[in-house]
C-alpha positions as semicolon CSV with decimal commas, in nm:
position;residue;x (nm);y (nm);z (nm)
1;M;2,521;-4,635;0,370
2;S;2,808;-4,397;0,304
3;Q;2,647;-4,264;-0,015
4;L;2,289;-4,141;-0,058
5;I;2,088;-4,220;-0,370
6;M;1,812;-3,995;-0,503
7;K;1,541;-4,163;-0,710
8;I;1,282;-3,942;-0,884
9;E;0,937;-4,103;-0,888
10;K;0,699;-3,833;-1,016
11;R;0,710;-3,486;-1,168
12;F;0,396;-3,309;-1,287
13;V;0,346;-2,948;-1,404
14;D;0,002;-2,785;-1,405
15;K;0,000;-2,585;-1,729
16;K;-0,282;-2,359;-1,612
17;T;-0,145;-2,251;-1,273
18;G;0,224;-2,332;-1,325
19;Q;0,244;-2,543;-1,008
20;I;0,506;-2,819;-0,998
21;F;0,444;-3,145;-0,809
22;F;0,753;-3,351;-0,735
23;Q;0,812;-3,680;-0,552
24;F;1,139;-3,861;-0,494
25;Q;1,313;-4,112;-0,267
26;L;1,630;-4,041;-0,073
27;G;1,841;-4,295;0,113
28;P;1,950;-4,529;0,252
29;F;1,961;-4,407;0,614
30;K;2,036;-4,581;0,939
31;K;1,751;-4,673;1,168
32;T;1,557;-4,361;1,291
33;M;1,787;-4,125;1,097
34;A;1,539;-4,089;0,810
35;T;1,289;-3,919;1,041
36;T;1,552;-3,675;1,166
37;V;1,665;-3,582;0,816
38;G;1,306;-3,561;0,686
39;V;1,192;-3,321;0,959
40;A;1,498;-3,098;0,913
41;L;1,461;-3,085;0,533
42;R;1,089;-3,011;0,553
43;R;1,134;-2,725;0,801
44;V;1,409;-2,564;0,594
45;M;1,219;-2,599;0,265
46;M;0,896;-2,457;0,410
47;G;1,095;-2,155;0,526
48;N;1,239;-2,098;0,179
49;S;1,161;-1,746;0,055
50;K;1,377;-1,731;-0,257
51;T;1,125;-1,560;-0,484
52;V;1,013;-1,224;-0,621
53;A;0,667;-1,073;-0,568
54;I;0,472;-0,753;-0,635
55;T;0,486;-0,517;-0,337
56;S;0,298;-0,211;-0,466
57;A;0,127;-0,059;-0,770
58;H;0,138;0,306;-0,879
59;G;-0,086;0,474;-1,134
60;D;-0,413;0,660;-1,193
61;L;-0,687;0,432;-1,059
62;Y;-0,948;0,689;-0,964
63;Q;-1,076;0,824;-1,294
64;G;-1,442;0,757;-1,233
65;N;-1,572;0,402;-1,273
66;S;-1,257;0,262;-1,433
67;L;-1,235;-0,087;-1,277
68;R;-1,522;-0,324;-1,206
69;E;-1,334;-0,454;-0,901
70;D;-1,260;-0,248;-0,595
71;V;-0,902;-0,160;-0,505
72;F;-0,879;-0,423;-0,231
73;E;-0,984;-0,706;-0,464
74;F;-0,742;-0,581;-0,729
75;S;-0,463;-0,585;-0,469
76;L;-0,544;-0,946;-0,378
77;N;-0,531;-1,044;-0,745
78;L;-0,187;-0,883;-0,780
79;Q;-0,079;-1,077;-0,474
80;Q;-0,138;-1,409;-0,654
81;V;0,089;-1,329;-0,950
82;V;0,382;-1,575;-0,950
83;I;0,714;-1,447;-1,087
84;K;1,027;-1,652;-1,148
85;S;1,366;-1,487;-1,112
86;N;1,728;-1,593;-1,124
87;I;1,851;-1,266;-0,970
88;F;1,864;-1,234;-0,589
89;P;1,828;-0,996;-0,417
90;F;1,607;-0,810;-0,662
91;L;1,435;-0,472;-0,664
92;G;1,280;-0,338;-0,985
93;T;0,964;-0,227;-1,163
94;A;0,726;-0,375;-1,420
95;R;0,458;-0,216;-1,641
96;L;0,090;-0,300;-1,677
97;Q;-0,078;-0,131;-1,975
98;K;-0,421;-0,214;-2,121
99;K;-0,695;-0,020;-2,297
100;G;-1,058;-0,086;-2,209
101;P;-1,297;-0,245;-2,247
102;A;-1,084;-0,553;-2,177
103;I;-1,006;-0,830;-1,931
104;V;-0,662;-0,786;-1,775
105;T;-0,456;-1,095;-1,693
106;A;-0,103;-1,150;-1,567
107;A;0,013;-1,196;-1,928
108;D;-0,034;-0,819;-1,979
109;I;0,245;-0,742;-1,730
110;I;0,570;-0,634;-1,896
111;L;0,853;-0,769;-1,680
112;P;1,218;-0,659;-1,682
113;Q;1,484;-0,881;-1,833
114;G;1,564;-1,193;-1,631
115;L;1,212;-1,241;-1,492
116;S;0,928;-1,456;-1,626
117;L;0,562;-1,517;-1,543
118;I;0,449;-1,857;-1,418
119;N;0,070;-1,807;-1,430
120;P;0,001;-1,579;-1,730
121;Y;-0,371;-1,673;-1,732
122;H;-0,426;-1,540;-1,380
123;Y;-0,715;-1,290;-1,372
124;L;-0,641;-0,938;-1,246
125;C;-0,933;-0,707;-1,328
126;T;-1,185;-0,593;-1,591
127;L;-1,156;-0,249;-1,752
128;N;-1,457;-0,042;-1,849
129;E;-1,491;0,131;-2,184
130;G;-1,298;0,453;-2,237
131;Y;-1,035;0,385;-1,972
132;T;-0,667;0,297;-2,022
133;L;-0,487;0,122;-1,738
134;N;-0,125;0,232;-1,696
135;L;0,044;0,108;-1,379
136;A;0,399;0,075;-1,251
137;L;0,442;-0,239;-1,040
138;V;0,724;-0,254;-0,785
139;L;0,889;-0,597;-0,761
140;S;1,102;-0,701;-0,467
141;S;1,264;-1,007;-0,314
142;P;1,219;-1,077;0,060
143;T;1,574;-0,968;0,140
144;R;1,460;-0,610;0,093
145;T;1,328;-0,435;0,403
146;R;0,965;-0,365;0,475
147;F;0,805;-0,069;0,293
148;E;1,103;-0,051;0,057
149;S;0,860;-0,044;-0,234
150;G;0,932;0,291;-0,392
151;I;0,700;0,489;-0,162
152;P;0,889;0,771;0,013
153;L;0,888;0,752;0,392
154;R;0,873;1,072;0,592
155;S;1,027;1,081;0,936
156;A;0,846;1,277;1,204
157;T;1,178;1,386;1,352
158;I;1,299;1,532;1,023
159;I;0,967;1,711;0,964
160;N;0,968;1,868;1,308
161;T;1,327;1,979;1,269
162;T;1,251;2,129;0,928
163;N;0,950;2,315;1,061
164;Q;1,149;2,455;1,349
165;G;1,415;2,573;1,107
166;N;1,158;2,740;0,881
167;N;0,984;2,918;1,166
168;N;1,307;3,073;1,285
169;N;1,390;3,336;1,021
170;E;1,641;3,537;1,220
171;S;1,961;3,617;1,035
172;L;2,278;3,506;1,208
173;P;2,620;3,664;1,176
174;V;2,878;3,439;1,018
175;N;3,118;3,476;1,309
176;D;2,856;3,367;1,561
177;L;2,728;3,073;1,356
178;K;2,908;2,806;1,557
179;R;2,798;2,954;1,890
180;S;2,437;2,987;1,768
181;I;2,427;2,625;1,654
182;N;2,551;2,506;1,993
183;Q;2,287;2,716;2,169
184;R;2,012;2,568;1,951
185;K;2,134;2,216;2,020
186;K;2,137;2,283;2,394
187;K;1,789;2,436;2,380
188;A;1,649;2,143;2,181
189;F;1,811;1,898;2,424
190;N;1,654;2,070;2,725
191;E;1,312;2,074;2,560
192;D;1,336;1,703;2,482
193;E;1,431;1,628;2,842
194;K;1,132;1,822;2,977
195;A;0,879;1,682;2,729
196;P;0,708;1,357;2,833
197;K;0,840;1,061;2,639
198;K;0,576;0,875;2,441
199;S;0,612;0,506;2,366
200;V;0,625;0,435;1,994
201;S;0,425;0,138;1,873
202;L;0,619;-0,121;1,677
203;L;0,331;-0,139;1,430
204;T;0,361;0,228;1,332
205;K;0,731;0,291;1,389
206;D;0,844;0,231;1,029
207;S;0,513;0,279;0,851
208;P;0,474;0,558;0,594
209;K;0,300;0,869;0,725
210;S;0,088;0,910;0,410
211;L;0,044;0,743;0,074
212;P;-0,034;0,901;-0,262
213;L;-0,389;0,846;-0,382
214;D;-0,264;0,660;-0,689
215;S;-0,065;0,397;-0,493
216;I;-0,174;0,053;-0,376
217;L;0,022;-0,155;-0,127
218;V;0,027;-0,529;-0,196
219;D;0,105;-0,777;0,080
220;P;0,359;-1,003;-0,097
221;I;0,362;-1,381;-0,058
222;Y;0,720;-1,503;-0,032
223;A;0,643;-1,876;-0,011
224;P;0,741;-2,072;-0,323
225;I;0,698;-2,406;-0,141
226;Q;0,323;-2,462;-0,103
227;S;0,337;-2,805;0,059
228;C;0,601;-3,055;0,167
229;S;0,547;-3,396;0,325
230;F;0,752;-3,710;0,376
231;E;0,711;-4,072;0,477
232;I;0,952;-4,343;0,589
233;I;0,993;-4,655;0,376
234;N;1,145;-4,967;0,531
235;V;1,308;-5,211;0,291
236;V;1,230;-5,562;0,416
237;G;1,497;-5,810;0,313
238;S;1,337;-6,113;0,481
239;Y;0,996;-6,257;0,561
240;F;0,754;-6,021;0,734
241;S;0,722;-6,233;1,048
242;E;1,099;-6,249;1,086
243;Y;1,120;-5,875;1,026
244;M;0,867;-5,805;1,304
245;E;1,051;-6,031;1,549
246;L;1,379;-5,853;1,481
247;T;1,210;-5,515;1,524
248;K;1,059;-5,612;1,861
249;S;1,391;-5,738;1,991
250;G;1,573;-5,426;1,872
251;L;1,806;-5,619;1,642
252;N;1,665;-5,489;1,316
253;Q;1,914;-5,282;1,115
254;T;1,707;-5,258;0,796
255;P;1,792;-4,935;0,609
256;E;1,527;-4,667;0,576
257;Y;1,437;-4,447;0,281
258;L;1,269;-4,107;0,269
259;R;0,985;-4,045;0,026
260;I;0,941;-3,667;-0,002
261;S;0,654;-3,498;-0,188
262;I;0,686;-3,128;-0,275
263;A;0,448;-2,882;-0,442
264;T;0,579;-2,541;-0,552
265;N;0,407;-2,246;-0,716
266;G;0,644;-2,275;-1,013
267;S;0,884;-1,994;-0,921
268;I;1,144;-2,250;-0,811
269;E;1,222;-2,602;-0,924
270;P;1,167;-2,860;-0,645
271;V;1,511;-3,011;-0,708
272;L;1,673;-2,671;-0,653
273;A;1,466;-2,622;-0,337
274;V;1,597;-2,953;-0,201
275;Q;1,951;-2,857;-0,298
276;D;1,923;-2,519;-0,123
277;A;1,779;-2,685;0,189
278;I;2,062;-2,939;0,205
279;Q;2,320;-2,664;0,158
280;E;2,163;-2,455;0,434
281;L;2,156;-2,752;0,673
282;Y;2,518;-2,831;0,590
283;S;2,622;-2,471;0,658
284;A;2,436;-2,469;0,990
285;L;2,575;-2,802;1,112
286;S;2,931;-2,724;0,999
287;L;2,953;-2,475;1,287
288;F;2,999;-2,772;1,522
289;L;3,314;-2,892;1,343
290;P;3,583;-2,932;1,452
291;L;3,483;-3,034;1,803
292;S;3,768;-2,836;1,960
293;Y;3,561;-2,519;1,914
294;V;3,310;-2,656;2,166
295;F;3,581;-2,652;2,434
296;A;3,721;-2,311;2,339
297;S;3,651;-2,166;2,682
298;S;3,770;-2,267;3,026
299;Y;3,412;-2,266;3,156
300;N;3,300;-2,525;2,900
301;V;3,598;-2,748;2,978
302;T;3,537;-2,749;3,353
303;S;3,158;-2,777;3,334
304;S;3,138;-3,044;3,062
305;F;3,368;-3,300;3,227
306;D;3,463;-3,423;3,567
307;I;3,827;-3,315;3,564
308;N;3,918;-3,556;3,843
309;N;3,794;-3,863;3,655
310;I;3,929;-3,797;3,305
311;S;4,277;-3,913;3,214
312;N;4,579;-3,686;3,223
313;Q;4,621;-3,721;2,845
314;Q;4,265;-3,605;2,778
315;S;4,309;-3,314;3,017
316;K;4,623;-3,200;2,833
317;R;4,447;-3,233;2,497
318;F;4,155;-3,015;2,613
319;A;4,397;-2,758;2,754
320;K;4,595;-2,753;2,427
321;N;4,278;-2,705;2,220
322;Y;4,175;-2,419;2,445
323;F;4,523;-2,262;2,422
324;D;4,528;-2,296;2,042
325;E;4,190;-2,128;2,001
326;I;4,298;-1,837;2,219
327;C;4,628;-1,799;2,031
328;K;4,453;-1,788;1,692
329;K;4,283;-1,464;1,797
330;I;4,614;-1,283;1,864
331;D;4,656;-0,976;1,644
332;L;4,967;-0,924;1,432
333;I;5,063;-0,620;1,634
334;N;5,139;-0,851;1,930
335;L;5,375;-1,076;1,731
336;N;5,654;-0,814;1,708
337;L;5,694;-0,865;1,334
338;P;5,883;-0,613;1,117
339;V;5,668;-0,322;1,012
340;E;5,704;-0,398;0,639
341;M;5,599;-0,761;0,690
342;E;5,302;-0,666;0,906
343;L;5,178;-0,413;0,651
344;L;5,220;-0,667;0,370
345;L;5,015;-0,925;0,559
346;R;4,740;-0,679;0,649
347;R;4,710;-0,557;0,289
348;N;4,636;-0,916;0,187
349;G;4,368;-0,972;0,452
350;I;4,587;-1,148;0,712
351;S;4,543;-0,978;1,048
352;T;4,559;-1,253;1,313
353;L;4,768;-1,556;1,399
354;G;4,477;-1,778;1,297
355;N;4,480;-1,623;0,948
356;I;4,851;-1,705;0,913
357;I;4,795;-2,070;1,009
358;K;4,507;-2,116;0,763
359;T;4,687;-1,947;0,471
360;P;4,874;-2,185;0,233
361;L;5,248;-2,135;0,192
362;L;5,200;-2,067;-0,179
363;T;5,000;-1,755;-0,093
364;F;5,290;-1,613;0,109
365;K;5,524;-1,673;-0,184
366;N;5,280;-1,509;-0,427
367;I;5,251;-1,192;-0,219
368;G;5,631;-1,146;-0,216
369;F;5,773;-1,339;0,084
370;T;6,141;-1,433;0,060
371;N;6,328;-1,714;0,236
372;K;6,437;-1,470;0,505
373;D;6,081;-1,350;0,561
374;F;5,958;-1,709;0,586
375;L;6,219;-1,805;0,845
376;E;6,146;-1,496;1,051
377;L;5,771;-1,562;1,044
378;K;5,822;-1,931;1,125
379;Q;6,043;-1,845;1,422
380;T;5,776;-1,613;1,559
381;I;5,476;-1,844;1,536
382;S;5,675;-2,152;1,643
383;K;5,675;-2,004;1,992
384;F;5,301;-2,074;2,001
385;G;5,338;-2,433;1,883
386;F;5,249;-2,382;1,515
387;W;5,446;-2,457;1,197
388;K;5,687;-2,686;1,384
389;D;5,669;-2,951;1,111
390;I;5,731;-2,702;0,827
391;S;6,094;-2,651;0,726
392;L;6,278;-2,434;0,477
393;A;6,291;-2,731;0,240
394;N;5,910;-2,737;0,227
395;W;5,913;-2,366;0,150
396;E;6,168;-2,396;-0,130
397;A;5,987;-2,697;-0,280
398;I;5,680;-2,486;-0,360
């Protein structure tokens, strides 16, 4: 059970919509571990937002009866356009040009280099005769902030300040400019203190104050994973009756397998979604290793164990781990190193005792350390219990 095996069972692509259906087995796992891994993978994959979507459209949409659909329906159709990208984060524009009378589909969108359409047959709108549709579509990945779609935002504070500055047309002498600015700041501060403070709603705090008439906001869908489910498969290596008896008595150690079924909108391959989910889980769980970090505070040491009942050896080990973690945070300025050596270390990104311990000896030699510098550095950090097993022979052997 030390190595997991992935077995692909099904893979189907809908040519019309671009959806990808994928099913595979993963295992073997120890008893009850398949459920734990399956739930974690499903939650991470359903939260995957590695995609690009249309966030707004800009162009002349109000030239009489140009579109048969209303603006809201056209916005919903733009929302369903699926775009595949290998560039993250992404912020760019696409073009949509068509001369009526015609039916406009997603295939008419001209995308920038590096992007591709998944559902080119998706219906957008119908143009009437004598009208030419010419739109600029803003594309964005979810790492961009809200309303960062090319529409300028106007701050009420800036507008009020500008208006106050325009209303005051008095000419100021150059010599009194500094004093006049301070007086204005003091006056504005007093007025703000006297004015009643209004609570700003979170819904309207960052929203644009006004939109151009030729702009449409599109609520993007950043959800490439449309569905994800799993089931547990038990591999029975004996007769069923014997298997049930072992299960009831709690002696069954039959390995379990995960069967995971994924459906994506086509903007991401299911295998890559699984790989990203595993990598994200690994990064999250690696924070718990090594275990000494858990006891890197005196409060955790005293509250997690009964100090009176643990052995003296364990108590010393916990105290040493705590001492080591505190020492690793010591800045170079507290090590009393020569100024030239300290500057050399800082220029190469080494600013704490912990950085020195983690840096390979070859790196010190590459940045210009001599035998004398090595011995001086070793003598300094040996006082904290580090580098005791490293000698000059190890340094010269590199």
